[in-house]
C-alpha positions as CSV (number, residue, x, y, z in Angstrom):
1,M,16.1,-20.4,25.0
2,H,14.0,-19.2,22.0
3,P,15.1,-16.5,19.5
4,F,12.0,-14.4,18.7
5,L,12.0,-13.6,15.0
6,L,10.9,-10.3,13.3
7,A,7.8,-11.3,11.3
8,D,7.1,-10.2,7.8
9,I,5.0,-7.0,8.2
10,G,4.4,-6.0,4.6
11,E,4.9,-6.8,0.9
12,G,8.5,-6.3,0.0
13,I,9.6,-5.0,3.4
14,T,13.0,-6.6,4.4
15,E,14.0,-4.4,7.3
16,C,12.4,-2.0,9.9
17,E,13.7,0.6,12.3
18,V,13.5,-0.2,16.0
19,V,11.6,2.8,17.4
20,Q,11.5,1.8,21.1
21,W,11.8,-1.2,23.4
22,F,9.2,-2.0,26.0
23,I,11.4,-4.6,27.7
24,Q,15.0,-4.9,28.9
25,P,17.3,-8.0,29.6
26,G,16.2,-9.6,32.8
27,D,12.6,-8.6,32.6
28,R,9.9,-11.2,33.1
29,I,7.5,-11.1,30.1
30,A,4.1,-12.8,29.7
31,E,2.2,-13.9,26.6
32,F,0.8,-10.9,24.6
33,D,3.1,-8.4,26.4
34,K,4.5,-5.7,24.1
35,I,8.2,-6.3,23.1
36,C,9.0,-3.3,20.9
37,E,7.7,-0.9,18.2
38,V,9.2,-1.0,14.8
39,Q,8.7,1.5,11.9
40,S,9.0,0.7,8.2
41,D,8.1,2.9,5.2
42,K,4.7,1.1,5.1
43,A,3.5,1.0,8.7
44,S,4.3,1.5,12.4
45,V,3.6,-1.7,14.3
46,E,4.0,-3.2,17.8
47,I,5.6,-6.6,18.2
48,T,4.0,-8.7,21.0
49,S,5.2,-11.8,22.7
50,R,3.6,-15.3,22.4
51,F,6.0,-16.7,25.1
52,T,6.1,-16.4,28.8
53,G,9.6,-16.2,30.3
54,T,12.6,-14.1,30.9
55,V,14.2,-11.6,28.4
56,K,17.8,-12.6,27.9
57,K,19.1,-10.5,25.0
58,L,18.0,-7.6,22.8
59,H,19.5,-8.0,19.3
60,Y,19.1,-4.3,18.2
61,K,19.4,-0.9,19.7
62,V,16.9,1.9,19.3
63,G,17.4,3.4,15.8
64,E,19.0,0.3,14.3
65,M,17.5,-1.5,11.3
66,A,16.1,-5.0,12.2
67,Q,16.1,-7.6,9.4
68,V,12.8,-9.4,8.8
69,G,13.2,-13.1,9.7
70,N,16.1,-12.5,12.0
71,P,16.0,-12.7,15.9
72,I,15.1,-9.5,17.6
73,V,15.1,-10.8,21.2
74,D,16.0,-14.0,23.0
75,I,13.5,-15.3,25.6
76,E,14.1,-18.1,28.1
77,T,10.8,-19.9,28.7
78,D,9.8,-22.0,31.7
79,S,9.0,-25.1,29.5
80,S,9.8,-26.4,26.1
81,I,7.8,-25.1,23.2
82,S,7.1,-26.9,19.9
83,E,8.4,-25.6,16.6
84,E,4.8,-25.2,15.5
85,S,4.2,-22.8,18.4
86,I,7.3,-20.8,17.5
87,Q,6.1,-20.5,13.9
88,D,2.7,-19.4,15.0
89,S,4.2,-16.8,17.2
90,D,6.3,-15.4,14.3
91,E,3.2,-15.1,12.1
92,S,0.8,-13.5,14.7
93,S,3.1,-11.3,16.8
94,V,2.4,-8.1,14.8
95,E,-0.2,-5.5,15.7
96,A,-1.0,-2.3,13.8
97,L,-0.9,0.9,15.8
98,T,-4.4,2.0,14.8
99,S,-5.8,3.0,18.2
100,P,-4.6,4.3,21.5
101,P,-4.1,1.9,24.5
102,P,-6.6,1.8,27.3
103,A,-4.8,4.3,29.5
104,Q,-5.3,7.0,27.0
105,A,-8.9,6.1,26.2
106,Q,-9.6,6.4,29.9
107,G,-8.3,10.0,30.0
108,S,-5.1,9.3,31.9
109,S,-2.6,10.5,29.3
110,E,-1.2,13.1,31.7
111,F,0.6,10.2,33.6
112,L,2.3,8.9,30.4
113,T,6.0,9.0,30.1
114,T,7.7,10.6,27.0
115,E,8.1,7.2,25.5
116,D,4.4,6.5,25.9
117,K,3.5,9.8,24.3
118,V,5.6,8.9,21.2
119,L,3.5,5.8,21.0
120,T,0.1,7.0,21.8
121,L,-0.3,10.7,20.9
122,A,0.7,10.8,17.2
123,T,0.3,8.8,14.0
124,P,3.3,7.0,12.5
125,A,3.6,9.8,9.8
126,V,3.7,12.5,12.4
127,R,6.3,10.7,14.5
128,R,8.4,10.2,11.4
129,I,8.4,13.9,10.6
130,A,9.3,14.7,14.2
131,R,12.3,12.2,14.1
132,E,13.6,13.6,10.8
133,H,13.7,17.1,12.4
134,N,15.3,15.9,15.7
135,I,12.2,16.9,17.6
136,D,11.1,15.3,20.9
137,I,7.4,14.9,20.2
138,G,6.8,14.6,23.9
139,N,7.6,18.3,24.2
140,I,4.8,19.3,21.8
141,E,1.3,20.1,23.0
142,G,-1.2,18.3,20.8
143,T,-4.3,20.0,19.5
144,G,-5.9,16.9,18.1
145,K,-8.5,14.6,19.7
146,N,-7.5,13.5,23.2
147,G,-4.4,15.7,22.9
148,R,-3.0,13.9,19.9
149,V,-0.1,15.6,18.2
150,T,-1.0,16.4,14.6
151,K,1.2,17.2,11.6
152,E,0.2,20.9,11.9
153,D,1.4,20.9,15.5
154,V,4.8,19.6,14.5
155,L,5.1,22.2,11.6
156,N,4.1,25.0,13.9
157,H,6.7,23.8,16.4
158,I,9.4,23.8,13.7
159,N,8.4,27.3,12.5
160,T,8.8,28.8,16.0
161,G,12.5,27.8,15.8
162,K,12.4,25.7,19.0
163,E,14.2,22.8,17.4
164,P,17.0,22.4,14.8
165,Q,15.4,22.3,11.3
166,L,16.1,19.7,8.6
167,K,14.2,19.9,5.3
168,S,12.2,16.9,4.3
169,K,10.1,16.0,1.2
170,E,7.2,15.6,3.6
171,I,7.4,19.3,4.7
172,L,6.0,20.7,1.5
173,D,5.1,24.1,2.7
174,I,8.5,25.2,3.9
175,G,10.7,26.9,1.4
176,I,14.5,26.1,1.0
177,S,16.5,29.3,1.5
178,E,19.9,27.6,1.3
179,D,21.5,24.4,0.1
180,K,21.0,21.5,2.6
181,L,22.4,18.0,2.8
182,V,19.6,15.8,4.1
183,P,19.6,12.0,4.8
184,L,17.0,9.9,3.1
185,S,13.8,9.4,5.0
186,N,12.6,5.8,5.8
187,I,10.2,5.9,2.9
188,Q,13.0,7.1,0.5
189,K,15.4,4.5,1.8
190,S,12.9,1.7,1.2
191,M,12.0,3.1,-2.3
192,F,15.7,3.4,-3.1
193,K,16.3,-0.3,-2.2
194,T,13.1,-1.6,-3.8
195,M,13.5,0.3,-7.1
196,T,17.2,-0.7,-7.3
197,R,16.1,-4.4,-7.1
198,S,13.2,-3.8,-9.5
199,L,15.3,-2.1,-12.2
200,K,17.5,-5.2,-12.4
201,I,14.5,-6.8,-14.0
202,P,14.3,-6.4,-17.8
203,H,11.1,-4.5,-18.4
204,F,8.7,-4.7,-21.3
205,G,6.5,-1.7,-21.8
206,Y,3.2,-1.6,-23.7
207,S,0.6,1.2,-24.0
208,D,-2.8,1.7,-25.6
209,E,-5.9,3.9,-25.5
210,Y,-9.2,2.7,-24.1
211,L,-12.6,4.2,-25.0
212,L,-14.7,4.5,-21.9
213,D,-18.0,6.2,-23.1
214,N,-20.0,3.0,-22.5
215,I,-18.4,2.3,-19.1
216,F,-19.3,5.9,-18.1
217,T,-22.9,5.1,-18.8
218,F,-22.6,1.8,-16.8
219,H,-20.9,3.7,-14.0
220,H,-23.8,6.3,-13.8
221,S,-26.3,3.5,-13.7
222,L,-24.6,1.9,-10.8
223,N,-24.5,5.1,-8.8
224,D,-28.2,5.7,-9.6
225,Y,-28.9,2.2,-8.1
226,I,-26.7,3.0,-5.0
227,A,-28.6,6.2,-4.4
228,K,-31.9,4.4,-4.3
229,K,-30.6,1.8,-1.8
230,D,-29.8,2.1,1.9
231,Q,-27.5,-0.9,2.1
232,F,-24.1,0.4,1.2
233,S,-21.5,2.2,3.3
234,F,-20.9,4.6,0.4
235,S,-23.2,7.0,-1.4
236,K,-21.5,6.5,-4.8
237,I,-18.5,4.8,-6.4
238,S,-15.7,5.9,-8.6
239,L,-14.6,4.2,-11.8
240,M,-11.8,2.4,-10.0
241,P,-13.9,-0.6,-8.6
242,I,-15.0,-1.2,-12.2
243,F,-11.5,-1.0,-13.5
244,I,-10.3,-3.4,-10.7
245,K,-13.1,-6.0,-11.3
246,S,-12.7,-6.0,-15.1
247,F,-9.0,-6.2,-14.7
248,S,-9.5,-9.4,-12.6
249,V,-12.0,-10.8,-15.2
250,A,-9.4,-10.4,-18.0
251,L,-6.7,-11.8,-15.7
252,Q,-8.5,-15.2,-15.6
253,Q,-7.5,-15.8,-19.2
254,F,-3.8,-14.9,-18.5
255,P,-2.8,-16.5,-15.1
256,I,0.9,-16.0,-15.9
257,L,0.5,-12.2,-15.3
258,N,-0.7,-13.0,-11.8
259,A,2.4,-15.2,-11.0
260,C,5.7,-14.5,-9.4
261,I,9.3,-15.8,-9.9
262,I,10.9,-17.9,-7.3
263,N,14.7,-18.2,-7.2
264,G,14.9,-15.8,-10.0
265,D,18.7,-15.3,-10.0
266,D,19.4,-18.5,-11.8
267,A,17.4,-19.8,-14.8
268,N,18.2,-23.4,-13.9
269,T,16.5,-23.1,-10.5
270,A,13.9,-20.4,-11.2
271,K,10.2,-21.4,-11.0
272,L,6.9,-19.7,-11.6
273,K,4.4,-19.6,-8.8
274,Y,0.9,-19.1,-10.0
275,H,-1.4,-17.5,-7.5
276,K,-5.0,-18.6,-7.3
277,S,-6.1,-15.4,-5.7
278,H,-6.2,-12.0,-7.5
279,N,-4.8,-9.8,-4.7
280,I,-4.7,-6.6,-6.8
281,G,-2.5,-3.8,-5.4
282,V,-3.7,-0.2,-5.6
283,A,-1.1,2.5,-5.4
284,M,-2.2,5.3,-3.0
285,D,-0.7,8.7,-2.4
286,T,-1.1,9.2,1.4
287,P,0.2,11.8,3.9
288,G,2.8,9.2,4.9
289,G,4.0,8.6,1.4
290,L,3.3,6.0,-1.3
291,F,1.5,2.9,-0.1
292,V,0.3,-0.1,-2.2
293,P,-2.3,-2.0,-0.2
294,N,-4.1,-4.7,-2.0
295,I,-7.7,-5.9,-2.3
296,K,-7.8,-9.6,-1.6
297,N,-9.6,-12.2,-3.7
298,V,-11.0,-9.8,-6.3
299,Q,-11.9,-12.7,-8.5
300,A,-14.6,-13.7,-6.0
301,K,-16.0,-10.2,-5.2
302,S,-18.6,-8.0,-6.7
303,I,-18.0,-4.4,-7.9
304,F,-19.8,-3.2,-4.8
305,E,-17.7,-5.4,-2.4
306,I,-14.6,-4.1,-4.1
307,A,-15.8,-0.5,-3.7
308,G,-16.3,-1.2,0.0
309,D,-12.8,-2.5,0.4
310,L,-11.4,0.4,-1.6
311,Q,-13.2,2.9,0.6
312,R,-11.8,1.3,3.7
313,L,-8.3,1.4,2.4
314,Q,-8.6,5.0,1.3
315,E,-9.9,6.1,4.7
316,A,-7.1,4.2,6.4
317,G,-4.5,5.8,4.0
318,K,-5.7,9.3,5.0
319,K,-5.1,8.4,8.6
320,N,-1.9,6.5,8.0
321,T,-3.4,3.4,9.6
322,I,-3.2,0.9,6.7
323,S,-2.7,-2.5,8.4
324,P,0.2,-4.8,7.6
325,N,-2.2,-7.5,6.3
326,D,-3.4,-5.1,3.7
327,L,0.1,-4.6,2.4
328,Q,1.0,-8.3,2.2
329,E,0.6,-10.9,-0.5
330,G,-0.2,-8.6,-3.5
331,T,-0.1,-10.5,-6.8
332,I,-0.4,-7.7,-9.4
333,T,-0.7,-3.9,-9.2
334,L,-3.0,-1.3,-10.8
335,S,-2.0,2.3,-10.4
336,N,-4.4,5.2,-11.1
337,I,-1.9,8.0,-11.3
338,G,-4.2,9.7,-13.8
339,I,-6.3,11.3,-11.0
340,I,-3.3,13.6,-10.6
341,G,-2.3,13.9,-14.2
342,G,-0.1,12.4,-16.9
343,T,-1.0,10.3,-19.9
344,F,1.2,7.4,-20.9
345,L,3.4,6.1,-18.1
346,S,6.2,3.8,-17.3
347,P,5.4,2.0,-14.0
348,V,8.0,-0.2,-12.4
349,V,7.4,-3.9,-11.7
350,V,8.3,-4.9,-8.1
351,S,10.4,-8.1,-7.7
352,S,7.6,-10.0,-6.1
353,Q,5.3,-9.6,-9.1
354,V,5.6,-9.9,-12.9
355,C,3.2,-7.2,-14.1
356,I,1.9,-3.7,-13.3
357,A,-0.6,-1.5,-15.1
358,A,-1.2,2.2,-14.8
359,I,-4.2,4.3,-15.8
360,G,-3.4,7.8,-17.1
361,K,-5.6,10.9,-17.1
362,I,-9.1,10.3,-18.6
363,Q,-9.9,13.1,-21.2
364,K,-12.6,13.8,-23.7
365,L,-10.8,14.0,-27.0
366,P,-11.8,14.2,-30.7
367,R,-11.8,10.8,-32.5
368,F,-13.0,9.7,-35.9
369,E,-16.1,7.5,-36.0
370,N,-18.0,6.0,-38.9
371,V,-21.7,7.1,-38.6
372,K,-24.7,6.8,-40.9
373,D,-25.7,10.1,-42.5
374,E,-29.4,10.8,-41.7
375,V,-30.0,12.4,-45.1
376,T,-28.2,10.2,-47.6
377,G,-28.1,7.0,-45.5
378,H,-24.4,6.6,-46.4
379,V,-21.8,5.8,-43.9
380,I,-19.5,8.7,-43.4
381,E,-16.5,9.5,-41.2
382,K,-17.2,12.1,-38.5
383,V,-15.2,13.7,-35.7
384,V,-16.9,13.0,-32.3
385,G,-15.9,13.5,-28.7
386,K,-14.8,10.3,-26.8
387,H,-13.7,9.6,-23.3
388,V,-10.2,8.2,-23.7
389,A,-8.0,6.6,-21.0
390,P,-4.3,6.0,-21.8
391,I,-3.3,2.6,-20.2
392,S,0.3,1.6,-19.7
393,F,1.8,-1.8,-18.8
394,C,5.2,-3.0,-17.7
395,A,6.0,-6.6,-17.3
396,D,9.0,-8.8,-16.4
397,H,10.4,-9.6,-19.8
398,R,12.3,-12.7,-18.4
399,V,9.0,-14.6,-18.4
400,I,6.4,-12.4,-20.0
401,D,6.5,-11.8,-23.7
402,G,5.0,-8.8,-25.5
403,A,2.2,-10.7,-27.2
404,T,0.8,-11.9,-23.9
405,V,0.6,-8.3,-22.5
406,A,-1.0,-7.1,-25.8
407,R,-3.6,-9.9,-25.8
408,F,-4.4,-9.2,-22.2
409,S,-4.8,-5.5,-22.9
410,E,-7.2,-6.3,-25.8
411,V,-9.4,-8.5,-23.5
412,W,-9.5,-5.8,-20.8
413,K,-10.2,-3.1,-23.2
414,N,-13.1,-5.0,-24.8
415,L,-14.6,-5.6,-21.3
416,L,-14.5,-1.8,-20.6
417,K,-15.8,-1.0,-24.1
418,N,-18.7,-3.5,-23.7
419,P,-20.2,-3.4,-20.2
420,L,-22.8,-6.0,-21.1
421,L,-19.9,-8.4,-21.8
422,L,-18.4,-7.5,-18.5
423,S,-21.7,-8.2,-16.7
424,A,-22.0,-11.6,-18.5
425,E,-18.5,-12.5,-17.1
426,L,-19.3,-11.6,-13.5
427,R,-19.8,-14.4,-11.0
């Protein structure tokens, strides 16, 4: 008898909602057969079996929250299995729902049951909206590709009055005509728990202004180069890949900012784990909510490689198909909330990291500069326009002191102010 554990499916995720079971007690199950679908605030995933045997017990009902690391099902196998095999199964039994199963691809969706339609004909974000409004998504005729149910289909269904309506933060275009008491969505529940844990951490905040005129010139040069080549999957890049790479270069001098605290509840047992990889998380505003996937091994990648990874993550975010692997093992976070607005910010450190940085809105602002007068030859003070980016940091003040953050900021700022220095540091 082997308890099958719920594997870790994302950074900071401790529980998932059981959406549906594909098996029942007494069923025979083979290796790679689907066990269940679970939904977190980060992703909707299928759990598949690495064992062949008989299902003996389901530990959760549909709608209940399953705890990561706890058994979800007991399977009786025909022969003994080593502990190594069980560990391997726990680590490899998660699959992202990023494509429909073969039955749908072959055009046989009319034979699917309602449960199958929930799985195959809508993205996780659309299914979440339907559940929050008590809608059976199987009753909605999809207008998307291959009959897929879209967000617009669900909203149109709500507006017709066919189902009871509950207001949600995700339904932004429906006004509230009366007071409503609404339970938290899965994303809000997870954020509630994560931020409650995070705000037990004593935060140290630090902010500064970075001048980006030279990096803008560098950025334009890179895009001119990309336009002349036919080797990239993108036609141009934003400033973000440059920010990410320079952030990693500066981080090499301050490895403690890329660490995490182990056993942090007691100073006598707490330890610092230094990560060799710079897995830099990038906060993304997606149709499904806030996601923080990370770009792995930034320290070993070029700006162009980072741009390719960032493009892939952004496209997956738009489709709500960011994979669990992209959400795991982040070591530090960089948020670019400035693309929406805001200047100096106060980001929150998650408990699995010790530092986060946030980029505010880049603006061209008047600044004083010493320039040489062309007539007299004297150095005079003059007001000139400069591209200014407000940068904010928050760090875990239990192990990170203010001077460390300030010194790191100065190194990062100098790299962005002097692109030639950045180029010299690239490997």
